[in-house]
N, C-alpha and C positions, 0 to 999 in steps of 0.2 A: 758433314760438310755440305752446306747448302749451295746450290748453283745459283749464282746471281743473275737476275733478269732485270737490269736497270730500266727504268721508265723515263722517258724524256721530260715528264713533268716534275720528276723528283730531282731536286738540286742538292748539292753538297750541304747547303744550309739546312735543308729538311733532314738529311741523314745525320746531322750532328745532334738532332733532337731524337726523342723516342717515338715509337709507334704504339698505339693503344688499340687492342682488340676488344670490342664491346660485345658481350653476349647477353641475350635476353630471351626468355620464353614466357608466355602470358599467364600460365597457371601451373600449379603443382602437379596436376594430372599430366600436362605436357612434359614436365621435367621427368616424371617417372616413366612415361610410356614412349615419348618421342625422343629416344636417345640418339637416333641417327642425326637429328637436327643439331644436337649438342656436339656431336663428333665433327660435323661440317664447320660449325662455328669455331671450335677450338683449333681446327686445322688452319684457320686464317693466320695464326701465329707463324706457321712455316712460310706462308706467302709473304708476310711482312719481312722476314729474314731474307727471303729470296729477292726482295726488292732492294735490299742493301741496308736495312736497319739492324743495328747490333743490339740495341736495347728495346725489348718488346714487353709491354705490360698487358696482362689479361685482366679485364674487369668482368667478373661473373656473379657479382652479388645480386644482380637483378633477375636471376633465374627464378621463374615462378611468379613474376610480378607483371601486371598489366601496365601498358603505357597509355590507356584510354583516358578520356576526360574524367576527372574525379577519382582516379585510382590513387592508391597510396603512394607516398613519396618514394621515388627511386633513388636510393643512395648511390648506386653505381653510376647512374647518369649524371648526378650532381658532381661526383668525383671527376668524371670526364670533362664536364663543363669547366670546373675549377682548374684542371690541368691545362686546358686549352687557353684559358684566360690569363695564365701566367707565362705563356709562351714556351712551355716545355714539350709540346706535342708537335711532331712534324707530320704525322699521318694517323687518321682515325679509320679503323677497319671494322666493318660490320657485314654480315651475310647479305643484308638487303636493307632498304630504307625503313621498312616497317619495324626492324629490330631497334633502330635508334629512336623512333618516335611514332606515335599514332595521333598526334595533335599538331596543328599548324603552329601553335605557340612554341612548343619545344623545338620543332624542326627549324623555324626561323631564327630562334635564339642561337642554335648551334651553327647555322650557316653564317650568321652575322659575326660571331666570334672567330670562326675559321677564316673568314675573309679579312678580318682585322689583324689577325696574328699569322697570316700566311700558312694556314694548316690545310693539308690535303685530306680529302675524304675518298675512301675506296670501298668497294663492295666485291662480290665474287667475280664481277665481270671487268671492271675498269677502275681507273684512278681519275678523280675529278679535282680540278683546281677551281675554287669558288671565285677567284678573281677573274677567270676566263668567262666571257659572256655565254658561250655555248654550254660550257659545263654547268654554270649556274642555272641556265634554263632547263637542262636535263635533270639536275637535282631537284629543282622546283616541281617539275612534272612528276618525278618519282615520289616526292613527298606528298603531293596532292593526291596521287593515285593511292598511296598508302592510307591516307585519311579516308578517302572515298571507299576504299576496299573494306575498311573496318565498319563503316556505317552501313554499307550494303549488306555485308555478311550478318551483322547484328540485326538488321531489319528483316532479312529473309528468315533467319532463325527464329526471331520473335513472332513473325507472322505464322510460321509453321507450328510453333509451340502453341500459340493462342488458338489456331484453328483446331488443333487436336484437343485442346482443353475444352473448347466449346462443344465438342462432341462427347465430352466426359470420358475420353479415352486416355488422357495424359495422367498417369499415376507413376510417380517415381518410386515411392515406398508406401505400401499399405500399412495402416496401423494394425497392431495385434488384434486378432479376431476376424480378419478378412483375408481372402486370397483371390486370385484370378482363376476362373475356370478355363476349360479348353477353348471357349470362344472369346476369351479376353474380358468377360464381364466380372464385375466385383460381386462376390458372394461371401456368405459367412463361412468361416473355417469349419469343415465337417467334424473336427475334433470336438466332441461333446464337452470335454473338460475345459477347452478354451472358451466355448460359448457360455458355459455355466459360470466361469470366472469373470468374464466381462459383464454379464448380467448382474452378478453379485456386486460389482463395484457401483453400478448405478442404483441398485436397490438399497445398499447400505447408505449411500449418500442421501437418498430421499429420507431415510430415517434420521441420520445424524445432522444433515443440512450444513455440513462443514467439511472442507477438504482435510483439515487437520484431524478431525475426529474420525473421518473415514480411514485415513492413513493409520492412525493408532489402533483402529479396530483390526485391520489386517496385520499390523506389526505385532500387536499383543497376542494374536493367535498363531502367528508364524505361518499364515496362509500365503501361498505364492500366486503370482500372476504372470501371464505370458508377456515377454518383452522381446523386441527386436535387438539382436546383438550382431554388430558388424565384425566380420572376420575376413581380413584381406579384401577380396573383391566380392564377397558374398555376404548375405544377411540371413540369419537363421533365427528361429524362435526358441527361446530358452525360458525356463521358469525361475523366477527370483521373487524374494519378498520385496514388495514395491517400496519405492521412496515417495515422499510427499510430492515432489515436482511431477513424478510420473502419474500419480493419481490426478493431479490438476490438469495435466495435458490431456488425459483421457476425457475428463469431464468437459473440457473446452473444445474438443475435436468434433466438428459437425458431421464428420463421416459416420460416427456412431448413431446419428439421427437420420441416416439414409440420404444425406445431401452431398452433392459433389461441389466442392469449392476450390477455386484456383485464383491466386493473386491476393491472398489475405495480407501479405507483406510485400510491398513494392520497394524497389531501389530508386531513390531520388537523389538529385544533385542539389547540394546546399553550399552556401558560401560560409566558410569558417576561417576567421582571421584573414580575410581577403583571398582565400584559395577555395577552388571548387573541390568538394569532397563528396564521395558517395556515402549515402546513409540508408539503412534499412528502416522503413517506416514502421509505425506501431501496427499491432494486429487490428484489422478492420472487422466490422460486423459481417457475418457471412452474406447478408443481403446486399451489402455495399461493395462486394468484391467484383472483379472483372467478369468472373464466370461463377454463377450460382445456379445449380440445377437441383431443386428439391425432388424428393421421391426418386432419386437416381438408382438406389439399390435398397435392399432390405436393411432396416436399421435395428439396433438393439433397443432404442427408445424412439418415441414419436417426436415430431418437431416441437410441439407445444411443451412437452416435458423438457426438451433441451433448452428452450428459451427460458423456462422457469428456473432451470438449474443455473443458467448464466446470471439471472437476476439475483438469485440467492448468493452466488459467489461474489458478485459485484458489491452487494450490500453487506457482506461479511467484513469488508475492509472498513475498520473503525475510523480511518482518517477521512473518509468521504461523506461523513454525516449520514450514515446509512438508515434505511428504512428497516427497523429492527423486526418488523413483522415477517419478513422473508429471510432474515439472517439466522445465524446459529443461535440456539437457545443458550443463554448464559445463566450463571448460578447466582446472580444478584437477587436481593430481597424484594425488588420492585416487581410485583406480580403483573402489572399492566405495562411494562416497558415495551415501547414500540407500538402500542395499541391506541393510546390516547391521542386525540386530536382536538385542538382548541376550537370551540364553537364560535369564537369571536373573529379570529383572523384566519383560521383554517390551517395553521401550522401544526406540524407534529410536535408533541410535548416531549421534553427531555427529562432525564432522571439524574438527580444528584443525590449523594448519600451524606448523611449528617450524623452527628453524635460522636461520642468518644471513640467508639469502635468503628465508625464509618459505615454502619449497616442500616441506618434509618433512612428510608427513601423519601424523596421529596420531588413532586412533579411540578414542572414549570414550563410555561410558554414564554420564550424570550421576548416576543412582541417587538417593540422598538428599542429595547435596552441597548443593543449594540450601537445604535445610532444616537445614543444619548437620552433615550426615553425611559420608559418603565416596562416592567414585566406585564404581560397581558393577564395571565392567570397563574396562580402559584398556591399550592396547598400541600399539606403533609400527606404522605403516602400510606402510612400504616392503617389509619382509620378507613380510608377509601378502599384499600385492599380487603379489609374485613367485610365491609358492607358489600363490595362487589362479589366476594366469595359467597355470601348468602344468596344473592340473586342468581349466581351461576349454579349453585348446588340445587336450588329450587327447580331449575330447568333440567339439569342432566342427571339428578339422582334417580328419577324413575327409569332411566336408561342404564342404571348400574348393572342389572342382571345381564343385559345384552353385552355390555362392556366386559363382563367377566367371561362370558362364553367366547368373545373375540380374543380375550387375553389367553385363554387356553389354546385356541387355535394358533395364535401368534407364537406361543411358547413351543408348540409342536413344530411350527414352520422354522423357527430359528434352529432348533435341534436338528431338523431334517437338512437344512442348508449346510450347516457345518459338517454334518456326517457325510453328506453327498459330496462335498468338496474333497474330503479326505479319501472317500471311496474312489473317486475319479483319479486322484493322484496315485492311489495304491494300484489301480488297474494299469495305469501307464507304467509304473515302476515294475510291476510283475511282467509286463510285456518286454520292457527293456532288459530285465534280468534273464528272461527266457532267451532273448536274442543273443545276449552276451554268452549264455551257456552254449547255444548252438554254434557260435563262432569258436568258442574254446574247444568244443567237442570235435569240430572238423579239422583243427590244426594237427599237424604231425607232431606227436609227443616228443620225437627226437629233436625237433626244432625248439629247444628250451627257451631261447630268448623271446620268441613270439608267444609261446605257450604261457610263459610266466606273466607276461603283460596282459594277455586275455584272461587269465585266471584272476589277476588282481582286479580287473574291471568287473568281472562276474561277482566277485566277493563284495566289491563296493556297492553294486546294485542290490545284492541280497541284504546288506546292512541297512540300506535305505528302506527296503521293503519291511524289515523288522521294526524300524523306527516308526513308520507310519502305522503298522499294525498295533504297536504298543500304544500309540496315541489314540487310535480308535477304541482300544480296550479301556483305556483310562476315561475316555469320553463316555463310554457306556456305563461305567461305574459312577461317574460324577453326575451324569444326566439320567437318573433313573426314571422309569415310567411313573406317571402320576397314579396314585392309588385312588380308590373311591373316596377315601377320607380327604385326600388333598383336593379333589374336585369339589367336594361338599364345602370345604373351607373357603375355596376361592369364590364359589357361588354365594356363600354367606357374606363375604366381603363386598360383593356387588350389591347386596341388599342394604348394607351399611356403608354406602359410598362416602357419606359425609365424614364418618369416623376415619375411613382410610385417608381421605383428603387432609384432615387435620392431624394425622399421625406425624410425629417427629421423624419417622422413618421414611416418609414420602418426600423425595427430593424436590427442590424448587424447580429443577429443569423439567421434571415430569409434569408438574402443575402447569408450567408455562406452555409445554407442548400440548396439553389437553385444551388449554384456553385458545391457543392459536388454531387448533383444529376446528373449533366450533365458532369462533368469533373472527370477524373481518377487521373491525375497528370499533372504538368507543369515542363518541363525541361528548365533550364536557362543556357546559356553559355555567357562568357565574351570574347571580342576580345583581341588580343595581346596588343593593346595599352591601354586597360582598359577604353575605352571611350564609347563603345556601348554594349548593351545586346541583346541577341536573345532568344526568348521564343518559345518553341514548346509545344502546348496544345494537350494533349491526351484526347479525348472525349470518353465517354462511348459509346460503339458500334463499336469502332475501327478506327474512323476518326481522322486525325491529321491536325492541322493548326498551323501557325507560324506568328510571327511579330517581328520587330526590333524596338529599341528605344535607344536614348542616355542614358548613364548610369547616373541615378540621384545621386547627391552627398548629403552628410548628415553632419551635425554638423560643425566642424571647417573647413574641407576641402572644404566646399561649396563656400566660397568667400575669403579665405585667400590669401593675396597678395603673388606673387611669390618671391619678395625680402625677405619677412619674412620667407618663407620656406627655402630660401637659407641661411639666417642667422642661422636658426635652424640647418641646415645641417653642417655648419662650426663649430658651437660651440659644437655640439653633439659629436665631436671627443674626447673632453677632459672634458667637463663640464656636470654637472648633469642637470636634467630637472628643478630643482628649480632655479639654477643659470641662466639658459636660460630664464625662465619666468621673473626673476628680470630684466635682461637686456632688454628684449622686452618691459616690462612695463616702464622702464626708457626712452626708445625711443618713448613712446607713441603709440606703435603698439597695434592693437586689433585683436581679432579672427574674423572669418567670420561673426559671429553674433553680433560683436561689444562689446564683453565681454573682461575683463582684462584676461591676461594670468595667468594660474595656473600650478602647477606641472602636474596635470592630463591632462590638455588640451595640454600641450607640448608633453606629452607621447602619447596622441591620435593622434596628428599631425604626430609624428614620425612613428607610426604604419601605418597610412594612406598612407604616402609617402615612406614607407619602408626605413626609415633612422635609421641606427644603433646608439644606444645610451644607456643610463642607467639612473636610478633614482638617483644614487649616483655618485659623481665625480670620475674620474680615473686619479690620479696624475701621472705626468711624473717626475722621479727623476732628470732629467737634465734640467727641466724648473721650475722656481720659480715665485710665485706671488710677489707683492710688500712687503707684510708682511713677506713672507718666505725669500725673499732676504735680508731684514733688519736683521732678526734673524740670517741668515747664516753669514753675515758680522759683526754682533755685533754692529750695529748702529741703528739709528732711521729711520722711514719711510721717514721723511723729508730729511734726508741725501741722501737716495736713489733717491728721487725726484729731488734734486739739481744736483746730478750726471747725471741724465737723461736729465735735462734741459740744462746742460752745453754741452751736446753732448758727454760726455766721456763714458757714459754707454748706451748701446743699449737696447731697449725694444720693444716688439711687442704687438699688441692688435687687436683682431678680429674685434671689433667695439667699438665705444665710449661707456663708462660705463661697458665694458667687463673687466674682470680681466687682469692685466698686465702679460706679459710673458717674463721673464728675464732668459737668459741661464746661466747655472752654469759656463760654460767656460768664459763668459764675466766677471763674478764676480771674477774669479780666475786670471784675467789678471794682468800684472805688474802695469799698470796704476791705477787700482782700489786698488791694495794692497798699493801703495805709498800714495794714497789719504786717505785711512783708517788709515795708520800708522801716517801720518801728523795730522790727526784729533785726534788720541789718544795722540800724543805728545804735540801738541799745543792747543788742546781743540777746534780747529775750522778747517774748510776746507780752502785750499788756495783760493785766489781770483779767481773766475770763472765768465764767462759770457761776457768778453771783446773780441770782434772779430777783434780788430785792428791789422793791419799787423805788426806794430812796437812792439806790446805786446809780451813779452817773453813767451815761452811755460810754461804751468803750471808745467809740470813734465819733468825732464831730462831723 
């Protein structure tokens, strides 16, 4: 039973309608932790009943939603506005004005509707009638104070946050591999296993030059990395086999390069469909952020390596027309992919693959082709790769012995890294197993429920220890120590570096890696005649060498007969590629590879020899084909043929089987007109074909 406390501003008309209690808190954190505020807001329902309202609705769907500018749409507030607009609401209750709105626009919209439909507004202190001048003034002041309060609080918090960030002291969550010492400074995690794992990520990436390949390296070996795991209100470090996004986030994090960065992603207001919306901006370069402090703490890599890693990852995206010299090495057959640069226009040359199996490389510079022009330089890749290999081996073969020695050291290093990772993991597991045993040993045996659980944990740790020990044992058997004979074999391979390079067992990825290790880029120029190519090799270290070679041909142009090209040139003036292909096939002509001619092959031949043409015919209104001439004269094709055979009508033909070319002027001559008129009158042509000197002329 609620005690009624009628208010003089509440009339019977108001009581006939319902009261709405509106609840709101700005964030999920407030909903979870500030429960007292919720209790006070829900208690407003009792106050509404005490004021005499029998029907009281509570709208609490906006708990955890901000009312600031650009915030997400508030469904609860929209329901409140809709109910007021249909005249169903007599009273709107909220704990304070800031619960209803944090923007002038929403506040004014609510006041306008309440004034129009005679709806009262109440808070924890009083009841307000918007139609009363004094109450409207008080509500306006409270709304303005609510908006100003939000802006002031946000400004103060932002200034404090930024001031702390500029000192490099604002860190919400450190990435794995870093902790804060007693003085609050960022230092490396003292756990040697953590440090070794983080260093291994960057080392493997420098070898693989790809996030995906680095991820598969760890995934294939089952090696774990430290990750931050959130549990309730705390964050702890756990070991897990990494995911690909986790590897990418580590490589993109400037903290590992010893830099402090704040404000890489900012919140900005944008207009979407006429409404202000908050949006998180894209990741910015560390140097462009609001706070950037290099050499802030000890890094796992230096800043130059970090920037080079970013460049590699950016160019690995194939959709951005990457610079392949810094991207991941791929398995394509083009040995110089990403290294060639056109000496005429300076563009990077692209690779396309040709042939039935799609593995024959072809290098080309697009030039102005995309703008309707022609390719700048284009040539087959197989011959160039073979010639380039000769130049490369002549330079690096004397260093083969040194490469063999480095390969031995690299093999030892890889074995040592994998073994060291497992040994660190084994040491930690043995510590955890010993700790689990000590906890089990200290428990009262009579407390069986606790003892059983501690025993289960101890056994689980022992099983993990056995698994890692078995893996180490298997690794020792698989990666046996190199014998003197093995070392001798590897050194001999270094002396025969060229044979190793040409071996079918040498993967293309390894060859490309070697080339990119010693070469920066290769500049190619074509002579005026288009018959020779000149290559200038820019080596790492500043040296330059060059060589010349005949320009290799590809596809059709490799062996196409000159008379065939000339016929294509003559027909391309008027006829389409399809018609040209038909005529060439009628003549029994073939492409350089012995294939029948098609529309695409004719088009490729035209582009190769810079022959103007078109895929569709370009008719000349003054020149007719056989069928067109027959239609123009209103006779059959046979009649036109008889007129041509008699020598009365002239016709041209580029080559046998090519379309006839009959001029309009010849069809309109008096001789042809009389012949057509005689045909239409007598039903047949005059006698033709007798060349006797005594024979009268056919036409007068």
